[in-house]
C-alpha positions as CSV (number, residue, x, y, z in Angstrom):
1,M,-21.4,-9.1,-44.5
2,T,-24.7,-7.4,-43.7
3,R,-26.0,-5.4,-47.1
4,I,-25.9,-2.0,-46.5
5,P,-28.7,0.3,-47.8
6,D,-28.7,3.9,-49.0
7,R,-30.2,5.3,-46.3
8,L,-31.3,4.1,-42.6
9,E,-34.9,3.8,-42.1
10,A,-36.7,5.8,-39.2
11,G,-36.3,3.5,-36.6
12,S,-37.4,4.6,-32.8
13,P,-36.2,7.5,-30.2
14,Y,-36.5,4.4,-27.8
15,P,-34.1,2.7,-26.4
16,L,-31.1,4.9,-26.6
17,G,-28.2,3.3,-28.3
18,A,-27.4,0.4,-30.4
19,T,-30.1,-2.1,-30.0
20,F,-30.2,-5.4,-31.9
21,D,-34.0,-6.9,-32.1
22,G,-33.3,-10.0,-34.2
23,L,-33.9,-8.8,-37.7
24,G,-31.8,-5.4,-37.4
25,V,-30.4,-2.9,-35.3
26,N,-31.9,0.2,-34.1
27,F,-29.6,3.5,-33.5
28,A,-30.6,6.2,-31.4
29,V,-28.1,9.2,-29.9
30,F,-29.4,12.2,-27.9
31,S,-28.1,15.9,-29.1
32,A,-30.3,18.8,-28.4
33,H,-27.8,21.2,-30.8
34,A,-26.5,19.1,-33.3
35,E,-28.1,19.6,-37.0
36,K,-27.3,16.3,-38.1
37,I,-25.9,13.2,-36.7
38,E,-24.2,10.2,-39.1
39,L,-23.8,6.8,-38.2
40,C,-20.2,5.4,-39.5
41,L,-19.8,1.7,-39.8
42,F,-16.6,-0.2,-40.0
43,D,-14.8,-2.8,-41.3
44,E,-14.3,-6.1,-38.7
45,Y,-10.8,-4.9,-37.8
46,G,-12.3,-1.4,-37.3
47,R,-9.7,0.1,-39.5
48,R,-11.7,1.1,-42.6
49,E,-14.9,3.3,-42.7
50,I,-17.3,1.2,-45.2
51,A,-20.3,3.7,-45.0
52,R,-21.6,6.7,-43.6
53,L,-25.4,7.0,-43.2
54,E,-27.5,9.8,-42.0
55,L,-29.9,9.4,-39.0
56,P,-33.1,10.2,-40.4
57,E,-35.2,11.4,-37.8
58,W,-35.2,13.8,-34.7
59,T,-37.5,12.8,-32.2
60,D,-37.5,14.9,-28.8
61,E,-34.2,15.8,-29.3
62,I,-33.1,11.9,-30.0
63,W,-31.6,11.2,-33.3
64,H,-32.6,7.6,-34.4
65,G,-32.4,5.2,-37.4
66,Y,-32.9,1.4,-38.4
67,L,-30.4,-0.6,-40.3
68,P,-32.4,-3.9,-41.4
69,D,-30.4,-6.9,-41.1
70,A,-27.3,-5.7,-39.5
71,R,-26.2,-7.9,-36.5
72,P,-24.4,-8.2,-33.4
73,G,-20.5,-7.8,-34.0
74,M,-21.2,-4.6,-36.1
75,L,-18.5,-1.7,-35.4
76,Y,-19.5,2.1,-35.7
77,G,-19.3,5.1,-34.3
78,F,-21.0,8.8,-34.8
79,R,-20.5,12.3,-36.4
80,A,-21.8,15.2,-35.2
81,H,-22.5,18.1,-37.5
82,G,-23.3,21.5,-35.8
83,P,-22.0,24.9,-35.3
84,Y,-18.5,25.1,-33.6
85,A,-18.8,28.1,-31.6
86,P,-16.7,27.6,-28.6
87,E,-17.8,31.1,-26.9
88,Q,-21.3,29.5,-26.6
89,G,-20.5,26.4,-25.7
90,H,-20.9,24.6,-28.8
91,R,-17.7,22.5,-30.2
92,F,-18.9,19.8,-32.7
93,N,-16.6,19.0,-35.2
94,P,-17.9,16.0,-37.9
95,N,-14.1,15.2,-38.4
96,K,-14.2,13.4,-35.0
97,L,-15.3,10.0,-34.8
98,L,-17.5,9.7,-31.5
99,L,-18.1,6.6,-29.4
100,D,-22.0,6.1,-28.6
101,P,-22.5,7.0,-25.1
102,Y,-24.8,4.0,-24.8
103,T,-22.5,1.7,-26.3
104,R,-22.1,-1.8,-24.1
105,R,-18.9,-2.8,-25.6
106,T,-15.9,-1.0,-27.6
107,F,-13.3,-2.3,-29.6
108,G,-9.8,-1.1,-30.0
109,R,-8.0,1.4,-28.0
110,I,-7.2,5.2,-27.9
111,R,-4.1,5.9,-29.9
112,W,-2.9,9.3,-28.6
113,S,-2.9,11.7,-31.6
114,D,-3.8,15.4,-32.0
115,A,-6.2,14.5,-34.3
116,L,-8.4,13.4,-31.5
117,H,-8.6,17.3,-30.5
118,G,-11.6,19.5,-32.2
119,Y,-9.0,22.4,-32.7
120,R,-5.6,22.7,-33.9
121,V,-3.2,22.0,-31.0
122,N,-0.7,24.6,-30.5
123,S,-2.9,27.1,-32.8
124,P,-2.3,30.5,-31.6
125,R,-6.2,30.6,-31.3
126,A,-5.9,27.8,-29.0
127,D,-9.6,25.9,-28.7
128,L,-11.4,28.5,-30.9
129,S,-9.4,27.0,-34.2
130,F,-10.9,24.0,-35.9
131,D,-9.3,21.2,-36.9
132,R,-10.0,18.9,-39.8
133,R,-8.3,16.1,-39.5
134,D,-10.4,12.8,-39.3
135,S,-9.9,10.8,-35.8
136,A,-11.6,7.7,-36.7
137,A,-8.2,5.6,-37.1
138,A,-7.1,7.1,-33.1
139,M,-10.6,6.6,-31.8
140,P,-12.0,2.7,-30.6
141,K,-15.1,1.7,-32.5
142,S,-18.7,1.1,-30.4
143,V,-19.5,-2.5,-30.7
144,V,-23.3,-3.9,-31.2
145,V,-24.0,-6.6,-28.7
146,S,-26.7,-8.8,-28.0
147,N,-26.8,-9.3,-24.3
148,S,-27.9,-13.2,-23.1
149,F,-26.6,-15.1,-20.4
150,D,-28.1,-17.7,-18.3
151,W,-28.3,-16.5,-14.6
152,G,-29.8,-19.8,-13.7
153,D,-30.9,-19.7,-10.0
154,D,-28.8,-16.6,-8.8
155,R,-30.0,-15.0,-5.7
156,R,-28.4,-11.7,-4.6
157,P,-27.6,-11.8,-0.4
158,N,-29.3,-8.9,0.1
159,T,-26.9,-8.1,3.0
160,P,-28.3,-6.3,5.5
161,W,-26.6,-2.8,6.0
162,S,-26.0,-3.5,9.6
163,E,-24.3,-6.9,9.1
164,T,-22.2,-5.7,5.9
165,V,-18.6,-5.7,6.1
166,I,-17.0,-4.3,2.6
167,Y,-13.7,-5.5,1.2
168,E,-12.3,-2.7,-1.3
169,A,-10.1,-4.2,-4.3
170,H,-9.0,-3.7,-7.8
171,V,-9.8,-6.5,-10.4
172,K,-6.3,-6.6,-11.7
173,G,-4.3,-6.0,-8.5
174,L,-6.2,-8.8,-6.9
175,T,-5.0,-11.7,-8.2
176,Q,-1.9,-10.9,-10.7
177,L,0.0,-12.3,-8.2
178,M,-1.9,-15.2,-7.3
179,E,0.2,-18.3,-7.8
180,N,-3.3,-20.7,-8.3
181,V,-4.4,-18.6,-11.4
182,P,-3.3,-19.3,-14.7
183,H,-0.8,-16.6,-16.0
184,N,-3.4,-15.9,-19.0
185,E,-6.3,-15.2,-16.4
186,R,-4.8,-13.2,-14.0
187,G,-5.8,-9.3,-13.5
188,T,-9.0,-10.3,-15.8
189,Y,-12.6,-11.2,-14.7
190,R,-12.1,-14.6,-15.0
191,A,-10.1,-14.8,-12.1
192,L,-12.0,-11.9,-9.9
193,S,-14.0,-15.1,-8.7
194,H,-11.3,-17.8,-8.4
195,P,-11.8,-20.2,-5.9
196,D,-8.9,-19.0,-3.7
197,V,-10.2,-15.7,-4.2
198,I,-13.8,-16.3,-2.9
199,A,-12.2,-18.8,-0.3
200,H,-10.1,-16.0,1.2
201,L,-12.8,-13.8,1.4
202,Q,-15.4,-16.2,2.9
203,R,-12.7,-17.1,5.7
204,L,-12.1,-13.2,6.6
205,G,-16.1,-13.3,6.6
206,I,-16.6,-10.5,4.3
207,T,-20.0,-9.7,3.2
208,A,-19.2,-7.5,0.1
209,I,-16.3,-6.9,-2.5
210,E,-16.3,-3.4,-3.7
211,L,-14.5,-2.9,-7.0
212,L,-12.5,0.3,-8.3
213,P,-13.8,1.4,-11.7
214,I,-14.7,-1.3,-14.2
215,Q,-16.5,1.0,-16.6
216,G,-14.4,1.4,-19.6
217,F,-11.9,4.0,-18.8
218,V,-9.0,5.6,-21.0
219,Q,-5.2,5.9,-20.2
220,D,-3.9,9.5,-19.9
221,R,-1.8,10.6,-22.8
222,F,0.5,12.4,-20.0
223,L,1.0,9.1,-18.1
224,Q,1.7,6.9,-21.2
225,E,4.5,9.4,-22.3
226,K,6.1,8.8,-18.6
227,G,5.6,4.8,-19.3
228,L,3.3,4.9,-16.7
229,V,-0.6,3.9,-16.6
230,N,-3.9,4.9,-15.3
231,Y,-4.4,2.1,-12.8
232,W,-6.9,3.1,-10.7
233,G,-9.5,3.7,-13.6
234,Y,-11.4,7.1,-12.2
235,N,-11.2,8.5,-16.1
236,T,-14.4,6.6,-17.7
237,L,-15.2,6.9,-21.2
238,S,-17.9,4.1,-21.9
239,F,-20.4,4.3,-19.1
240,F,-22.0,1.0,-20.2
241,A,-19.1,-1.4,-21.3
242,P,-16.7,-3.1,-19.2
243,E,-13.3,-2.1,-19.5
244,Q,-11.7,-3.8,-21.9
245,R,-8.0,-4.6,-19.8
246,Y,-9.9,-7.1,-17.6
247,L,-11.6,-9.1,-20.2
248,G,-8.4,-11.2,-21.2
249,D,-9.3,-13.5,-24.0
250,G,-12.8,-14.1,-22.5
251,D,-16.0,-11.5,-22.9
252,A,-18.2,-9.5,-20.6
253,D,-19.9,-13.0,-19.4
254,D,-16.5,-13.7,-17.5
255,L,-17.8,-10.5,-15.1
256,R,-21.4,-11.9,-15.1
257,L,-20.0,-15.4,-13.9
258,A,-17.8,-13.7,-11.3
259,V,-20.9,-12.2,-10.0
260,R,-22.8,-15.1,-10.2
261,R,-20.3,-17.0,-8.2
262,F,-19.8,-14.2,-5.6
263,H,-23.8,-14.4,-5.0
264,A,-23.6,-17.9,-4.8
265,A,-21.1,-17.7,-1.9
266,G,-22.9,-15.3,-0.1
267,I,-20.8,-12.2,-1.5
268,E,-22.2,-8.7,-2.7
269,V,-20.6,-7.1,-5.7
270,L,-20.2,-3.3,-5.5
271,L,-18.9,-1.0,-8.1
272,D,-16.7,2.2,-7.7
273,V,-18.4,4.4,-10.7
274,V,-17.4,7.9,-11.8
275,Y,-19.9,9.7,-12.9
276,N,-18.7,13.4,-11.7
277,H,-16.7,13.7,-14.8
278,T,-15.6,12.2,-18.0
279,A,-12.3,11.3,-19.8
280,E,-12.5,14.3,-22.1
281,G,-11.1,16.4,-20.1
282,S,-11.1,20.2,-19.9
283,E,-11.9,22.5,-23.1
284,L,-8.9,21.7,-23.8
285,G,-9.2,18.1,-23.9
286,Q,-10.3,15.5,-26.6
287,T,-13.6,15.4,-28.5
288,M,-14.2,11.7,-28.5
289,C,-18.1,11.5,-27.2
290,F,-20.0,13.8,-25.2
291,R,-18.1,16.9,-26.0
292,G,-18.5,16.0,-29.8
293,L,-22.0,15.2,-29.4
294,D,-23.9,18.0,-27.4
295,N,-20.7,20.0,-25.2
296,A,-23.3,22.6,-24.0
297,T,-25.9,19.6,-22.6
298,Y,-23.3,17.5,-21.1
299,Y,-21.0,19.5,-19.2
300,R,-21.4,22.2,-16.8
301,L,-20.1,25.4,-18.4
302,Q,-19.0,28.6,-16.8
303,K,-22.3,30.8,-17.2
304,D,-20.4,33.9,-17.7
305,N,-18.1,32.2,-20.5
306,P,-19.4,28.9,-21.7
307,R,-16.0,28.5,-23.6
308,Y,-14.4,27.4,-20.3
309,C,-16.0,24.0,-18.4
310,V,-16.8,24.1,-14.8
311,N,-14.0,22.1,-12.6
312,D,-15.2,21.0,-9.7
313,T,-13.9,17.4,-10.1
314,G,-10.0,18.6,-10.3
315,T,-10.0,16.8,-13.7
316,G,-10.9,19.2,-16.1
317,N,-14.9,19.0,-16.4
318,T,-18.0,18.5,-14.7
319,F,-21.0,16.4,-15.6
320,N,-24.0,18.4,-16.1
321,L,-26.5,16.1,-13.9
322,D,-28.8,19.1,-13.7
323,Q,-29.8,18.5,-17.6
324,P,-32.5,15.6,-17.8
325,R,-31.1,13.5,-20.6
326,V,-27.7,13.3,-18.7
327,L,-29.3,12.5,-15.5
328,Q,-31.3,9.9,-17.9
329,M,-28.0,8.4,-19.3
330,V,-26.2,8.2,-15.8
331,T,-29.4,6.2,-14.4
332,D,-29.6,3.9,-17.5
333,S,-26.3,3.2,-16.6
334,L,-26.4,2.7,-13.2
335,R,-30.1,0.2,-13.7
336,Y,-28.1,-1.9,-16.8
337,W,-25.4,-2.8,-14.3
338,V,-27.9,-3.9,-11.9
339,E,-30.4,-5.8,-14.7
340,S,-27.5,-7.0,-16.8
341,Y,-24.8,-7.7,-14.2
342,H,-27.0,-8.2,-11.4
343,V,-24.3,-5.9,-9.2
344,D,-25.6,-5.2,-5.7
345,G,-24.8,-1.5,-5.4
346,F,-22.5,1.3,-6.1
347,R,-19.8,3.6,-4.6
348,F,-19.9,7.4,-6.3
349,D,-16.6,8.9,-6.8
350,L,-16.9,12.7,-5.9
351,G,-20.7,12.3,-4.9
352,S,-21.1,15.9,-3.8
353,T,-20.6,16.5,-7.7
354,L,-23.9,14.7,-8.1
355,G,-25.8,16.8,-5.9
356,R,-24.9,20.1,-7.5
357,T,-28.0,22.0,-8.9
358,G,-28.1,24.4,-11.7
359,D,-26.4,27.1,-9.7
360,G,-23.3,25.1,-8.5
361,A,-24.8,24.3,-5.0
362,F,-24.9,21.3,-3.6
363,D,-28.5,20.2,-2.5
364,P,-29.6,17.0,-0.8
365,G,-32.7,17.0,-2.9
366,A,-30.9,17.3,-6.1
367,S,-32.5,15.3,-8.8
368,F,-29.8,12.7,-8.9
369,F,-30.6,11.8,-5.2
370,D,-34.3,12.1,-6.0
371,V,-34.5,9.8,-9.2
372,L,-32.2,7.3,-7.4
373,R,-34.2,7.0,-4.4
374,Q,-37.8,6.5,-6.0
375,D,-36.3,4.5,-8.6
376,P,-38.0,0.3,-8.6
377,V,-34.0,-1.0,-9.2
378,L,-32.1,1.5,-7.9
379,G,-33.4,2.2,-4.6
380,R,-32.9,-1.3,-3.7
381,V,-29.6,-1.4,-4.1
382,K,-26.7,-0.3,-1.6
383,L,-25.9,3.4,-2.6
384,I,-22.8,5.1,-1.2
385,S,-21.4,8.4,-1.8
386,E,-17.5,9.9,-1.4
387,P,-19.0,12.9,-0.1
388,W,-16.8,15.7,-1.7
389,D,-15.2,17.5,-4.3
390,I,-13.1,20.8,-5.0
391,G,-15.8,22.8,-5.6
392,P,-17.4,25.8,-3.5
393,G,-19.0,23.9,-0.5
394,G,-17.4,20.5,-1.6
395,Y,-17.3,19.0,1.7
396,Q,-20.7,17.1,2.4
397,L,-20.1,14.2,4.8
398,G,-23.0,13.7,6.6
399,N,-25.7,16.0,4.3
400,H,-26.6,13.1,1.8
401,P,-30.1,12.0,1.8
402,P,-31.8,8.8,3.6
403,G,-31.0,5.7,1.7
404,F,-27.3,6.8,0.9
405,A,-24.1,5.7,2.9
406,E,-21.0,8.0,3.1
407,W,-17.4,7.4,3.4
408,N,-16.4,8.6,7.0
409,D,-12.8,10.5,6.7
410,K,-13.6,11.8,10.0
411,F,-13.7,8.4,11.0
412,R,-10.5,7.6,9.7
413,D,-8.3,10.7,10.2
414,S,-9.6,10.7,14.4
415,T,-8.5,6.7,14.5
416,R,-5.2,7.6,12.6
417,R,-4.4,10.5,15.1
418,F,-5.7,8.9,18.4
419,W,-3.5,5.8,17.6
420,K,-0.4,7.8,17.0
421,G,-0.9,9.4,20.4
422,D,-2.2,13.4,19.2
423,T,-3.3,15.2,22.0
424,G,-7.2,16.6,22.0
425,V,-8.7,13.8,19.6
426,R,-10.7,12.0,22.7
427,P,-13.9,13.8,21.9
428,E,-13.7,13.4,18.4
429,F,-12.8,10.2,18.2
430,A,-15.6,9.0,21.0
431,A,-18.1,10.6,18.5
432,R,-16.7,8.2,15.5
433,L,-16.7,5.4,17.4
434,S,-20.6,5.8,18.4
435,G,-21.8,5.9,14.5
436,S,-21.1,9.6,14.0
437,G,-24.6,10.5,14.9
438,D,-23.6,14.2,15.2
439,L,-23.2,13.8,11.4
440,F,-25.9,11.1,10.5
441,D,-28.7,11.1,12.8
442,R,-31.1,12.6,10.7
443,R,-34.2,11.8,8.2
444,A,-34.2,8.4,10.0
445,R,-30.7,7.6,8.9
446,R,-29.0,4.8,10.7
447,P,-25.4,4.4,12.0
448,W,-24.7,2.4,8.9
449,A,-24.7,5.5,7.0
450,S,-20.9,6.1,7.8
451,V,-18.6,3.8,6.0
452,N,-15.7,3.4,8.7
453,Y,-12.2,2.9,7.5
454,V,-8.6,3.8,8.0
455,A,-7.2,2.9,5.0
456,S,-8.6,2.9,1.3
457,H,-6.9,2.7,-2.0
458,D,-6.8,6.7,-2.2
459,G,-3.6,7.1,0.5
460,Q,-1.6,4.6,2.5
461,T,-2.3,1.3,3.7
462,L,-2.9,0.0,7.0
463,A,0.8,-1.1,7.4
464,D,2.4,2.0,5.5
465,L,0.6,3.8,8.4
466,T,3.2,2.4,10.8
467,E,6.0,2.2,8.5
468,Y,6.6,5.8,6.7
469,E,5.7,9.6,8.0
470,Q,6.3,10.8,4.3
471,R,4.9,10.0,1.4
472,H,7.2,8.3,-0.9
473,N,5.8,8.4,-4.9
474,E,9.1,8.8,-6.8
475,A,7.8,6.2,-8.8
476,N,4.9,8.3,-10.0
477,G,7.6,10.8,-11.8
478,E,6.4,14.5,-9.9
479,D,9.1,14.6,-8.0
480,N,7.2,13.3,-4.8
481,R,4.8,16.4,-5.4
482,D,1.7,14.5,-5.7
483,G,-0.5,13.0,-3.4
484,H,-1.4,14.3,0.3
485,S,1.3,15.4,2.2
486,D,-0.2,14.5,6.1
487,N,-1.0,11.4,6.2
488,Q,-1.5,11.5,9.8
489,S,0.9,8.4,10.1
490,C,4.1,7.3,12.5
491,N,6.7,5.0,12.0
492,W,7.7,4.7,15.7
493,G,11.2,5.4,15.0
494,V,12.3,4.5,11.7
495,E,11.0,5.2,8.1
496,G,10.4,2.0,6.2
497,P,11.0,-1.4,7.0
498,T,13.2,-2.5,10.1
499,D,14.3,-5.5,11.8
500,D,14.4,-3.6,15.0
501,P,12.1,-5.6,17.6
502,A,10.5,-3.4,19.4
503,I,9.5,-1.4,16.8
504,K,8.2,-3.9,15.1
505,A,5.9,-4.8,17.7
506,V,4.8,-1.1,18.3
507,R,3.7,-1.3,14.6
508,E,1.8,-4.7,15.0
509,R,-0.1,-3.7,17.8
510,V,-0.9,-0.1,16.0
511,R,-2.3,-1.8,13.2
512,R,-4.4,-4.6,15.4
513,S,-5.8,-1.6,17.2
514,M,-7.0,0.4,14.4
515,L,-8.6,-3.1,13.0
516,I,-10.2,-3.4,16.5
517,T,-11.2,-0.1,16.2
518,V,-12.8,0.0,12.7
519,L,-14.9,-3.5,13.2
520,A,-16.0,-2.8,16.7
521,S,-17.3,0.5,15.8
522,L,-20.7,1.5,14.9
523,G,-21.4,1.9,11.0
524,T,-20.1,0.0,8.0
525,P,-16.7,-1.4,8.3
526,M,-14.4,-1.4,5.0
527,L,-11.1,-2.8,4.5
528,L,-8.8,-2.5,1.9
529,A,-7.6,-5.3,0.0
530,G,-4.5,-6.7,1.4
531,D,-4.6,-4.8,4.8
532,E,-5.6,-8.1,6.5
533,F,-2.2,-9.8,5.7
534,G,-0.1,-6.5,5.9
535,R,0.3,-5.4,2.6
536,T,2.6,-2.6,1.5
537,Q,3.0,0.2,-1.3
538,Q,6.8,0.9,0.0
539,G,5.3,4.5,1.2
540,N,3.4,5.5,-2.1
541,N,0.4,7.3,-0.8
542,N,-1.1,7.7,-4.6
543,A,-0.2,4.5,-6.7
544,Y,-3.1,5.7,-9.3
545,C,-0.3,4.9,-12.0
546,Q,1.6,1.9,-10.5
547,D,0.3,-1.2,-12.4
548,N,3.0,-3.2,-11.0
549,E,4.0,-4.8,-7.9
550,I,3.5,-1.5,-5.9
551,S,-0.1,-2.0,-6.1
552,W,-0.6,-5.7,-6.9
553,L,-1.5,-7.9,-3.5
554,D,1.6,-10.1,-2.5
555,W,-0.1,-13.5,-1.8
556,A,3.3,-14.7,-0.9
557,Q,3.2,-12.3,1.8
558,A,-0.3,-13.3,3.2
559,A,1.1,-16.9,3.2
560,S,3.8,-15.7,5.7
561,E,3.6,-16.7,9.4
562,E,3.2,-12.6,10.1
563,G,0.4,-12.3,7.3
564,Q,-1.6,-15.3,8.3
565,S,-1.6,-14.0,11.9
566,L,-2.9,-10.8,10.9
567,S,-5.6,-12.7,8.9
568,H,-6.8,-14.8,11.5
569,F,-7.0,-11.3,13.7
570,V,-9.4,-10.0,11.6
571,R,-11.3,-12.8,11.0
572,R,-11.5,-13.1,14.5
573,L,-12.8,-9.3,14.6
574,I,-15.6,-10.1,11.8
575,L,-16.9,-12.8,13.7
576,I,-17.1,-10.7,16.5
577,R,-18.9,-8.2,14.9
578,K,-21.2,-11.0,13.8
579,H,-22.1,-13.0,16.7
580,Y,-22.6,-10.1,18.8
581,P,-25.3,-7.5,17.9
582,L,-24.4,-4.8,20.2
583,V,-21.1,-4.3,18.4
584,R,-23.1,-3.5,14.6
585,S,-26.3,-1.8,16.3
586,S,-28.8,-0.8,13.7
587,A,-29.5,2.5,15.9
588,F,-27.8,5.3,17.1
589,L,-27.2,4.8,21.3
590,Y,-27.1,8.1,23.5
591,G,-26.8,6.9,26.8
592,E,-30.2,6.6,27.9
593,E,-30.5,4.5,31.2
594,I,-31.7,1.0,30.4
595,A,-31.4,-0.3,34.3
596,P,-30.0,1.2,37.1
597,G,-26.3,2.4,36.7
598,I,-26.5,0.8,33.1
599,R,-27.0,2.9,30.0
600,N,-27.0,1.9,26.3
601,L,-23.8,3.9,25.6
602,D,-21.3,5.2,28.4
603,W,-17.8,6.3,28.3
604,F,-15.4,5.8,30.9
605,D,-11.5,6.7,31.8
606,E,-9.3,3.9,33.0
607,R,-10.2,4.4,36.7
608,G,-13.4,3.4,35.5
609,Q,-14.8,6.9,36.5
610,S,-17.6,8.3,34.0
611,L,-16.0,10.9,31.7
612,T,-17.0,14.7,33.1
613,P,-16.8,17.4,30.7
614,D,-13.5,18.7,32.0
615,D,-12.1,15.0,31.3
616,W,-13.8,15.4,27.4
617,Q,-11.7,18.5,27.4
618,N,-8.3,17.2,28.7
619,P,-6.1,17.6,25.8
620,E,-3.5,14.9,27.3
621,G,-6.4,12.4,27.8
622,K,-5.4,9.5,25.8
623,A,-7.5,6.9,27.3
624,L,-11.2,5.6,26.7
625,V,-13.7,3.1,27.7
626,M,-16.8,2.8,25.7
627,R,-19.2,0.4,26.9
628,R,-22.5,-0.2,24.8
629,A,-25.1,-2.6,26.2
630,R,-28.9,-3.8,25.8
631,L,-31.4,-5.4,28.1
632,L,-32.4,-9.3,27.0
633,E,-35.8,-10.9,27.4
634,S,-34.4,-12.8,30.2
635,G,-34.2,-9.9,32.5
636,R,-30.5,-9.7,32.3
637,Y,-28.3,-6.8,30.0
638,E,-25.5,-7.7,27.9
639,A,-22.8,-5.3,27.4
640,I,-19.5,-4.7,25.1
641,T,-16.7,-3.0,26.4
642,L,-14.0,-1.4,24.2
643,L,-10.7,-0.3,26.3
644,M,-8.3,1.9,24.2
645,N,-4.8,2.8,25.7
646,G,-3.4,5.6,23.1
647,S,-0.7,6.2,25.5
648,Q,3.1,5.2,25.4
649,V,2.6,3.0,28.9
650,P,0.7,0.3,29.7
651,L,-2.6,1.0,32.0
652,D,-4.5,-1.0,34.4
653,F,-7.9,0.0,33.5
654,A,-10.7,-0.8,36.2
655,L,-13.5,-1.9,34.6
656,P,-16.9,0.1,35.6
657,E,-19.1,-1.1,37.7
658,P,-21.8,-3.1,37.8
659,H,-19.2,-5.8,38.2
660,D,-20.7,-9.5,36.7
661,Y,-19.5,-12.1,34.5
662,R,-16.9,-11.0,31.5
663,R,-15.1,-12.2,28.9
664,L,-12.1,-11.0,26.8
665,L,-12.6,-11.3,23.5
666,V,-9.7,-10.0,21.6
667,D,-6.8,-8.0,22.5
668,S,-4.5,-6.3,20.1
669,A,-1.5,-6.8,22.1
670,D,-2.2,-10.4,21.9
671,T,-0.8,-12.0,18.5
672,G,-2.4,-15.2,20.0
673,I,-5.9,-13.5,20.0
674,G,-6.4,-15.1,23.6
675,E,-10.0,-15.2,24.7
676,R,-10.5,-15.7,28.1
677,D,-13.0,-15.7,31.4
678,L,-11.8,-12.4,33.6
679,E,-11.5,-12.6,36.9
680,G,-11.3,-9.8,39.2
681,T,-11.5,-6.1,38.5
682,T,-9.0,-4.9,36.3
683,V,-7.3,-5.7,32.9
684,Q,-4.1,-4.5,31.7
685,V,-3.8,-2.9,28.3
686,Q,-0.4,-2.3,26.9
687,D,0.2,0.9,25.2
688,R,-1.3,1.6,22.1
689,A,-3.4,-1.6,22.5
690,A,-7.5,-2.1,22.5
691,V,-9.1,-4.8,24.0
692,L,-12.9,-5.6,23.8
693,L,-14.8,-7.2,26.2
694,Y,-18.1,-8.7,26.8
695,A,-20.3,-9.2,29.8
696,T,-23.9,-9.8,31.2
697,G,-25.2,-9.3,34.6
698,S,-28.7,-9.2,36.1
699,V,-30.8,-6.2,36.3
700,E,-31.5,-5.4,39.7
């Protein structure tokens, strides 16, 4: 055991966190308002505090000290002394053990207790009271680590944005029911890159896997009391530490090995990250880390009454990225995941919050965006924002700066509405098919900035969009009140599963039509894991708390005849997208004439006639043809034409002039994916079906 001195040496204010240098460990933690910070050391089981040492130095608001002879594996935490004055925004309570914000690993888990609160729960004075109970027994501990991993010849795929196809998945849900994965490894980082997972993604043609949160998160007390869990993980407390639940009997190197294997397969790894809030909740929440270290700095507080948190996130608190040290911690965290785990990019939950300035307004020139764009490490990885929160002016789709892609919910909603037959959708739908230039074509942004999807973790799966018109969240324990009430879905006659062959045929056709829409539109396509084989959540559109078969991927379903048929269809679409540059154009197109009678983007109706302004305003128009074309060096042109029939009856589509060689690439009504040459000038498109064509011709 390390000999513990009576006091720490001075150490260094940099780097922040616990850093092993081979001879000992340097501890450094930020607090602008603390009066004293103590380092607490624990036995190997985390049960007994064996020493409490004051950090002796305070440099540029960084408290620091050095412990000679300390080694990796040591368990520790902090206690912060200072004013307990909620009316002024300060909530220091040295009775509460605090995690190191920079901890690279945690030991143990939260044991829910009222002692975790800085105030006396149920006191008449509420959070103005002061709780003197020691919270150490209920708290996980920070762990000193020494990161060393042999990355060998690991090379990032560096897939261009215009060629990227994203697959959104959950670490546990992806492999929990995968038969060939050993039982003790299912749902872990070790299983993440199992050969069966990689083979499946490669067969599909996926270029990037986007993982739901894997930074250390906290289980919600109210969920645990109902026998549920925070399955999605949007409740982060440890922004540098991999979530323990996915370690199994392994360690963080299993995650690094998974990344390395994905890279060897040509697949990038993106992380869904949550820097808009923390797991400490509102001013009535727990004191576990940031609140106890410096509540007035880490969180945005109401200006007229700093006792209360600003709640632009809907989770009780909002991280204050307008503060330099908070911004530093976030960027240090991001850089750590890129450098230590070799991840290839990030999707930012509630990204609008990250762009809010001191007055609470969204600013595309906010410090967070500027720092990432100029950073030599972070400026070179993929950056994706969820462009909304619940704060004032929170919906900011299209308003992020260059370098960022954004989840496009307008694409999602217009696609769902068109294929269920809504009226008046055609103009909006066309704008989304063509890359949403009305939203993104500014400041040298490109179509890839629009992340196009029809289903994500948040909401119904693709299959459920065609089977359920109502949410079915009874298992969540909130009397089916949670989740969106309007899914823009259609059950086509029966709520839930059915054996009716006619209804099943329509449902399958609509699913394939929506998949064609996602993969044949300009922008970056994203698929929800399992949608490629018809995964269902039994109508649950808010499965955040369902760590069970509702959320896990059913690989037996993937192996079924229907599952394999749909997977083959998705594979074909991705191959088409890869083979034909016009499907994934890297530039916005606005209908410029490139040859007589040929524009780089053109719109027609089922008669083969160009749509007039009156046609666009016709609310009953449910047929649409999009043709994209480009000139070839040979003096010819090539075109990709997408025929879409959102009506309830089959239609004969007259192919727009000029006529030349045409090939049908894919038809959502043809389960056999019958690619064939076309003769004649018309193509029959079934009701609620889409057909994709390729054509070439001579330039006159």
